[in-house]
VOGUNU-595856 format. One record per residue (C-alpha): x, y, z; residue number from 1. Coordinates in Angstrom, 3 decimals. Layout:
N
+----------+----------+----------+-----+
:        u :        v :        w :   k :
+----------+----------+----------+-----+
:        X :        Y :        Z : NUM :
...
+----------+----------+----------+-----+
% end
This chain:
315
+----------+----------+----------+-----+
:        u :        v :        w :   k :
+----------+----------+----------+-----+
:    7.024 :   11.397 :   25.130 :   1 :
:   10.555 :   10.492 :   26.103 :   2 :
:   12.436 :    7.312 :   26.954 :   3 :
:   16.050 :    6.759 :   27.912 :   4 :
:   16.048 :    3.028 :   28.536 :   5 :
:   14.258 :   -0.150 :   27.565 :   6 :
:   14.244 :   -2.614 :   24.688 :   7 :
:   13.577 :   -1.803 :   21.057 :   8 :
:   12.547 :   -4.662 :   18.788 :   9 :
:   13.743 :   -4.311 :   15.194 :  10 :
:   13.176 :   -6.589 :   12.193 :  11 :
:   16.732 :   -5.946 :   10.957 :  12 :
:   20.099 :   -5.877 :   12.791 :  13 :
:   20.698 :   -2.635 :   14.684 :  14 :
:   24.253 :   -2.415 :   13.323 :  15 :
:   22.788 :   -2.037 :    9.835 :  16 :
:   20.844 :    1.104 :   10.801 :  17 :
:   22.833 :    4.342 :   10.844 :  18 :
:   22.020 :    6.950 :   13.438 :  19 :
:   20.323 :    4.876 :   16.138 :  20 :
:   20.514 :    6.480 :   19.598 :  21 :
:   22.558 :    4.682 :   22.245 :  22 :
:   19.790 :    4.887 :   24.841 :  23 :
:   18.195 :    1.517 :   24.108 :  24 :
:   18.907 :   -2.205 :   23.999 :  25 :
:   18.184 :   -3.372 :   20.462 :  26 :
:   16.631 :   -6.781 :   19.913 :  27 :
:   16.383 :   -8.436 :   16.508 :  28 :
:   13.011 :  -10.044 :   15.803 :  29 :
:   11.538 :  -10.631 :   12.358 :  30 :
:    8.639 :  -12.880 :   13.287 :  31 :
:   10.498 :  -15.996 :   14.415 :  32 :
:    8.813 :  -18.416 :   16.815 :  33 :
:   11.211 :  -17.570 :   19.634 :  34 :
:   11.227 :  -14.030 :   21.004 :  35 :
:   14.660 :  -12.335 :   21.301 :  36 :
:   14.011 :  -11.205 :   24.903 :  37 :
:   11.220 :  -10.748 :   27.420 :  38 :
:    8.523 :   -8.645 :   25.687 :  39 :
:    7.787 :   -6.942 :   29.012 :  40 :
:   10.894 :   -4.765 :   28.568 :  41 :
:    9.994 :   -3.563 :   25.074 :  42 :
:    9.172 :    0.152 :   24.806 :  43 :
:    9.357 :    0.537 :   21.001 :  44 :
:    8.255 :   -2.202 :   18.601 :  45 :
:    9.027 :   -2.031 :   14.890 :  46 :
:    6.783 :   -4.664 :   13.351 :  47 :
:    8.133 :   -7.296 :   10.941 :  48 :
:    7.543 :   -6.518 :    7.274 :  49 :
:    5.320 :   -8.666 :    5.049 :  50 :
:    4.432 :  -11.071 :    7.827 :  51 :
:    0.909 :  -12.186 :    8.688 :  52 :
:   -1.233 :  -10.286 :   11.146 :  53 :
:   -1.042 :  -13.222 :   13.543 :  54 :
:    2.767 :  -13.050 :   13.582 :  55 :
:    2.868 :   -9.276 :   13.911 :  56 :
:    0.409 :   -9.158 :   16.797 :  57 :
:    1.738 :  -12.139 :   18.767 :  58 :
:    4.052 :  -10.216 :   21.152 :  59 :
:    1.819 :   -7.190 :   21.699 :  60 :
:   -0.277 :   -8.545 :   24.557 :  61 :
:    2.925 :   -9.262 :   26.502 :  62 :
:    4.309 :   -5.698 :   26.121 :  63 :
:    2.944 :   -3.690 :   29.080 :  64 :
:    5.714 :   -1.050 :   28.796 :  65 :
:    5.213 :   -0.415 :   25.079 :  66 :
:    5.089 :    3.249 :   24.069 :  67 :
:    5.326 :    3.148 :   20.264 :  68 :
:    4.327 :    0.596 :   17.625 :  69 :
:    5.955 :    1.469 :   14.313 :  70 :
:    4.756 :   -0.385 :   11.226 :  71 :
:    6.839 :   -0.657 :    8.074 :  72 :
:    3.721 :   -0.504 :    5.938 :  73 :
:    1.643 :    2.447 :    4.810 :  74 :
:   -1.532 :    0.605 :    5.825 :  75 :
:   -2.232 :   -0.292 :    9.448 :  76 :
:   -5.234 :   -2.593 :    9.032 :  77 :
:   -3.163 :   -5.669 :    9.964 :  78 :
:   -2.234 :   -4.127 :   13.357 :  79 :
:   -5.598 :   -2.728 :   14.432 :  80 :
:   -6.948 :   -6.028 :   15.870 :  81 :
:   -4.189 :   -6.047 :   18.491 :  82 :
:   -4.646 :   -2.532 :   19.821 :  83 :
:   -7.116 :   -3.609 :   22.494 :  84 :
:   -4.261 :   -5.452 :   24.203 :  85 :
:   -2.207 :   -2.264 :   24.607 :  86 :
:   -2.139 :    0.157 :   27.520 :  87 :
:   -3.444 :    3.715 :   27.030 :  88 :
:   -1.212 :    6.264 :   25.359 :  89 :
:    0.599 :    3.971 :   22.927 :  90 :
:    1.325 :    5.641 :   19.616 :  91 :
:    0.763 :    3.693 :   16.401 :  92 :
:    2.861 :    5.081 :   13.553 :  93 :
:    2.833 :    4.050 :    9.912 :  94 :
:    5.559 :    4.090 :    7.261 :  95 :
:    4.509 :    7.162 :    5.310 :  96 :
:    7.478 :    8.119 :    3.143 :  97 :
:    8.848 :    4.585 :    2.806 :  98 :
:    6.712 :    3.047 :    0.050 :  99 :
:    5.738 :    5.981 :   -2.143 : 100 :
:    8.531 :    5.617 :   -4.707 : 101 :
:    8.294 :    1.842 :   -5.049 : 102 :
:    4.490 :    1.616 :   -5.125 : 103 :
:    4.155 :    4.502 :   -7.567 : 104 :
:    6.726 :    2.856 :   -9.843 : 105 :
:    4.722 :   -0.348 :   -9.859 : 106 :
:    1.455 :    1.497 :  -10.513 : 107 :
:    3.028 :    3.109 :  -13.556 : 108 :
:    4.467 :   -0.254 :  -14.642 : 109 :
:    1.043 :   -1.900 :  -14.425 : 110 :
:   -0.586 :    0.902 :  -16.397 : 111 :
:    1.978 :    0.868 :  -19.192 : 112 :
:    2.221 :   -2.926 :  -19.370 : 113 :
:   -1.554 :   -3.283 :  -19.574 : 114 :
:   -2.123 :   -0.527 :  -22.122 : 115 :
:    0.729 :   -1.657 :  -24.374 : 116 :
:   -0.241 :   -5.338 :  -24.239 : 117 :
:    2.995 :   -6.531 :  -22.637 : 118 :
:    1.498 :   -9.650 :  -20.957 : 119 :
:    0.323 :  -10.946 :  -24.335 : 120 :
:    3.713 :  -10.215 :  -25.883 : 121 :
:    5.478 :  -12.174 :  -23.130 : 122 :
:    3.173 :  -15.122 :  -23.774 : 123 :
:    3.920 :  -14.714 :  -27.470 : 124 :
:    7.648 :  -14.791 :  -26.795 : 125 :
:    7.219 :  -18.039 :  -24.856 : 126 :
:    5.522 :  -19.501 :  -27.958 : 127 :
:    7.865 :  -17.826 :  -30.497 : 128 :
:    4.949 :  -15.790 :  -31.851 : 129 :
:    5.462 :  -12.326 :  -33.351 : 130 :
:    2.427 :  -10.457 :  -32.010 : 131 :
:    2.610 :   -7.168 :  -33.852 : 132 :
:   -0.418 :   -4.902 :  -33.883 : 133 :
:   -1.873 :   -1.630 :  -32.673 : 134 :
:   -1.786 :   -1.034 :  -28.925 : 135 :
:   -2.948 :    1.632 :  -26.533 : 136 :
:   -0.769 :    4.377 :  -25.076 : 137 :
:   -0.883 :    6.371 :  -21.865 : 138 :
:   -0.580 :    9.621 :  -23.812 : 139 :
:   -3.929 :   11.412 :  -24.158 : 140 :
:   -5.602 :    9.211 :  -21.538 : 141 :
:   -7.645 :   10.456 :  -18.593 : 142 :
:   -6.413 :    9.037 :  -15.268 : 143 :
:   -8.404 :    9.044 :  -12.027 : 144 :
:   -6.453 :    8.521 :   -8.784 : 145 :
:   -8.688 :    7.323 :   -5.946 : 146 :
:   -7.043 :    7.772 :   -2.541 : 147 :
:   -4.943 :   10.867 :   -3.054 : 148 :
:   -2.516 :   10.665 :   -0.144 : 149 :
:    1.263 :   10.481 :   -0.323 : 150 :
:    1.245 :    7.398 :   -2.584 : 151 :
:   -1.428 :    8.843 :   -4.864 : 152 :
:    0.601 :   12.032 :   -5.128 : 153 :
:    3.718 :    9.994 :   -5.982 : 154 :
:    1.752 :    8.218 :   -8.725 : 155 :
:    0.803 :   11.579 :  -10.202 : 156 :
:    4.437 :   12.717 :  -10.084 : 157 :
:    5.351 :    9.767 :  -12.297 : 158 :
:    2.412 :   10.275 :  -14.638 : 159 :
:    3.344 :   13.906 :  -15.269 : 160 :
:    5.786 :   13.308 :  -18.205 : 161 :
:    3.413 :   10.989 :  -20.081 : 162 :
:    1.172 :   13.613 :  -21.706 : 163 :
:   -2.041 :   12.434 :  -20.078 : 164 :
:   -5.113 :   14.344 :  -21.183 : 165 :
:   -6.326 :   14.755 :  -17.613 : 166 :
:   -5.356 :   13.612 :  -14.113 : 167 :
:   -8.141 :   13.751 :  -11.544 : 168 :
:   -7.591 :   13.348 :   -7.808 : 169 :
:  -10.052 :   11.891 :   -5.280 : 170 :
:   -9.735 :   11.554 :   -1.508 : 171 :
:  -12.117 :   11.114 :    1.398 : 172 :
:  -12.806 :   14.836 :    1.480 : 173 :
:  -12.236 :   17.674 :   -0.962 : 174 :
:   -9.186 :   19.893 :   -0.608 : 175 :
:   -6.546 :   21.736 :   -2.596 : 176 :
:   -3.206 :   20.178 :   -3.585 : 177 :
:   -0.127 :   21.612 :   -5.314 : 178 :
:   -1.072 :   20.065 :   -8.677 : 179 :
:   -4.766 :   20.958 :   -8.489 : 180 :
:   -8.063 :   20.276 :   -6.718 : 181 :
:   -8.770 :   17.025 :   -4.878 : 182 :
:  -12.372 :   15.853 :   -5.169 : 183 :
:  -14.326 :   14.027 :   -2.488 : 184 :
:  -15.402 :   10.389 :   -2.678 : 185 :
:  -18.960 :   11.612 :   -3.067 : 186 :
:  -18.049 :   12.891 :   -6.536 : 187 :
:  -16.920 :    9.494 :   -7.849 : 188 :
:  -20.193 :    8.714 :   -9.680 : 189 :
:  -19.657 :   11.865 :  -11.767 : 190 :
:  -15.920 :   11.359 :  -12.324 : 191 :
:  -15.700 :    7.633 :  -13.120 : 192 :
:  -17.350 :    7.685 :  -16.577 : 193 :
:  -14.637 :    9.965 :  -18.004 : 194 :
:  -11.620 :    7.972 :  -16.799 : 195 :
:   -9.599 :    5.725 :  -19.105 : 196 :
:   -7.506 :    4.525 :  -16.154 : 197 :
:   -8.627 :    4.323 :  -12.510 : 198 :
:   -5.816 :    3.869 :   -9.974 : 199 :
:   -6.709 :    2.778 :   -6.428 : 200 :
:   -4.240 :    3.954 :   -3.770 : 201 :
:   -6.621 :    4.323 :   -0.826 : 202 :
:   -5.933 :    2.731 :    2.574 : 203 :
:   -8.257 :   -0.061 :    3.688 : 204 :
:  -10.864 :    1.336 :    6.068 : 205 :
:  -14.505 :    0.609 :    6.783 : 206 :
:  -15.342 :    3.298 :    4.247 : 207 :
:  -13.069 :    1.981 :    1.486 : 208 :
:  -13.782 :   -1.753 :    1.908 : 209 :
:  -15.672 :   -2.836 :   -1.206 : 210 :
:  -15.470 :    0.697 :   -2.617 : 211 :
:  -14.913 :   -0.633 :   -6.131 : 212 :
:  -18.106 :   -2.675 :   -6.166 : 213 :
:  -20.705 :   -3.274 :   -8.830 : 214 :
:  -21.896 :    0.343 :   -8.841 : 215 :
:  -18.387 :    1.783 :   -9.036 : 216 :
:  -17.275 :   -0.629 :  -11.758 : 217 :
:  -20.505 :   -0.184 :  -13.679 : 218 :
:  -19.822 :    3.542 :  -13.992 : 219 :
:  -16.367 :    3.003 :  -15.497 : 220 :
:  -16.285 :    3.509 :  -19.257 : 221 :
:  -16.080 :    0.589 :  -21.668 : 222 :
:  -12.490 :   -0.553 :  -22.193 : 223 :
:  -11.115 :    1.330 :  -19.196 : 224 :
:   -8.429 :   -0.067 :  -16.896 : 225 :
:   -8.683 :   -0.587 :  -13.131 : 226 :
:   -5.310 :   -0.586 :  -11.326 : 227 :
:   -5.246 :   -1.653 :   -7.668 : 228 :
:   -2.083 :   -0.999 :   -5.653 : 229 :
:   -4.083 :   -0.362 :   -2.452 : 230 :
:   -5.521 :   -3.405 :   -0.663 : 231 :
:   -7.401 :   -6.343 :   -2.142 : 232 :
:  -10.686 :   -5.823 :   -0.241 : 233 :
:  -11.036 :   -2.307 :   -1.670 : 234 :
:  -12.328 :   -4.147 :   -4.750 : 235 :
:  -15.332 :   -6.482 :   -4.784 : 236 :
:  -13.729 :   -9.480 :   -6.508 : 237 :
:  -16.992 :  -11.027 :   -7.699 : 238 :
:  -18.160 :   -7.743 :   -9.195 : 239 :
:  -14.818 :   -7.267 :  -10.931 : 240 :
:  -14.863 :  -10.802 :  -12.316 : 241 :
:  -18.313 :  -10.192 :  -13.759 : 242 :
:  -17.020 :   -7.154 :  -15.660 : 243 :
:  -13.795 :   -8.838 :  -16.794 : 244 :
:  -15.620 :  -11.862 :  -18.158 : 245 :
:  -17.692 :   -9.673 :  -20.455 : 246 :
:  -14.532 :   -7.999 :  -21.719 : 247 :
:  -15.900 :   -4.568 :  -20.837 : 248 :
:  -13.128 :   -3.678 :  -18.363 : 249 :
:   -9.456 :   -4.455 :  -17.913 : 250 :
:   -7.600 :   -4.852 :  -14.621 : 251 :
:   -4.042 :   -4.692 :  -13.309 : 252 :
:   -3.896 :   -5.899 :   -9.720 : 253 :
:   -0.995 :   -5.944 :   -7.286 : 254 :
:   -3.382 :   -6.925 :   -4.490 : 255 :
:   -6.326 :   -9.284 :   -4.481 : 256 :
:   -9.099 :  -10.571 :   -2.264 : 257 :
:   -8.403 :  -13.301 :   -1.220 : 258 :
:   -4.649 :  -12.940 :   -0.864 : 259 :
:   -2.484 :  -14.774 :   -1.661 : 260 :
:   -4.688 :  -15.678 :   -4.598 : 261 :
:   -5.151 :  -19.459 :   -4.355 : 262 :
:   -4.511 :  -21.840 :   -7.213 : 263 :
:   -7.634 :  -22.391 :   -9.271 : 264 :
:   -9.162 :  -19.008 :   -8.466 : 265 :
:  -10.983 :  -17.632 :  -11.532 : 266 :
:   -9.187 :  -14.290 :  -11.280 : 267 :
:   -5.959 :  -15.975 :  -12.436 : 268 :
:   -7.474 :  -16.606 :  -15.859 : 269 :
:   -9.836 :  -13.656 :  -16.209 : 270 :
:   -9.458 :  -11.974 :  -19.612 : 271 :
:   -7.538 :   -8.697 :  -19.862 : 272 :
:   -6.109 :   -9.089 :  -16.358 : 273 :
:   -2.539 :   -8.591 :  -15.152 : 274 :
:   -1.707 :   -9.805 :  -11.620 : 275 :
:    1.435 :   -9.154 :   -9.588 : 276 :
:    1.885 :  -10.773 :   -6.135 : 277 :
:    1.647 :   -7.736 :   -3.794 : 278 :
:    5.094 :   -6.390 :   -4.592 : 279 :
:    4.282 :   -2.685 :   -4.616 : 280 :
:    6.518 :   -1.988 :   -1.629 : 281 :
:    8.848 :   -4.972 :   -1.947 : 282 :
:   11.712 :   -3.511 :   -3.936 : 283 :
:   15.263 :   -2.332 :   -3.414 : 284 :
:   13.798 :    1.067 :   -2.487 : 285 :
:   12.238 :   -0.310 :    0.697 : 286 :
:   15.115 :   -1.098 :    3.036 : 287 :
:   17.103 :    2.171 :    2.945 : 288 :
:   13.942 :    4.237 :    3.421 : 289 :
:   12.657 :    1.987 :    6.196 : 290 :
:   15.940 :    2.195 :    8.093 : 291 :
:   16.082 :    5.966 :    7.770 : 292 :
:   12.533 :    6.234 :    9.123 : 293 :
:   13.300 :    3.965 :   12.090 : 294 :
:   16.450 :    5.926 :   12.957 : 295 :
:   14.541 :    9.231 :   12.825 : 296 :
:   11.699 :    7.900 :   14.935 : 297 :
:   13.951 :    6.458 :   17.622 : 298 :
:   16.021 :    9.648 :   17.753 : 299 :
:   12.829 :   11.628 :   18.293 : 300 :
:   11.602 :    9.124 :   20.867 : 301 :
:   14.850 :    9.313 :   22.865 : 302 :
:   14.722 :   13.114 :   22.791 : 303 :
:   11.074 :   13.351 :   23.816 : 304 :
:   10.036 :   14.854 :   20.477 : 305 :
:    6.720 :   14.062 :   18.747 : 306 :
:    6.655 :   10.973 :   16.559 : 307 :
:    6.231 :   11.292 :   12.815 : 308 :
:    3.336 :    9.527 :   11.105 : 309 :
:    1.236 :    9.020 :   14.240 : 310 :
:   -2.015 :    7.429 :   13.058 : 311 :
:   -3.674 :    6.976 :   16.435 : 312 :
:   -3.048 :    6.869 :   20.184 : 313 :
:   -4.622 :    4.106 :   22.266 : 314 :
:   -7.113 :    5.080 :   24.962 : 315 :
+----------+----------+----------+-----+
% end
């Protein structure tokens, strides 16, 4: 694949991205109502970040010359509905390498905050209450990472200094990894009962939708913590609420289903629950990594080299 002309749509100004090739006309578009140019001339589309699927997909049907769609997210579920509008041979690439550091940091933050009772202490501070007591620690805990890709691996990297008793890795299929074996999803029923902390980092697919349902949650040990930094629909919200209301499980959720979580939803006030508003990738770590990825991809595109992070090619 090579291109030496055409428009490239970027969600940030081209002058802020070091290393862009001179071959293209760069158009700034971050989801505004008005397009920056005729979509027919676009050959490389970098999708806006943290915009709705409707916004992201709106120009695609009018891009007959498109060759590459580059998301700035690790997941691609929000783009898939628009692929039928694309010509054959279009490469869809994700943002592997952009969100690992930020999302893994948040996963660790959620684990530590939940185990050490930080939400209750913050509420105590608001009320001028001195809430001393005995709290859990991450040391000596067993952690199960479900969805052991690049983000799951980054989570393990950050868990390594915390003296966990055991870190267990699960992915769609079994394989070997530098830190140890990766188990298949089929082994979850055997692995869940031993985990003190279960961290979800799996992409949203037909297979993972509702993965953490009643059966999954029912196998988790009493008092264990579910951490979701994947996608909201990976967890069955009703099944999770049922467990939280009994006090048997705890949860720390960066993503929810529905999302955004509407006012009045019972998950807001579920016991032993910490909620953050889908900010796993939204940190100061995002922009420099995203810009470096875009510059690399466009340099490869201009030179006719294979794209990184190709998830699929349209037929």
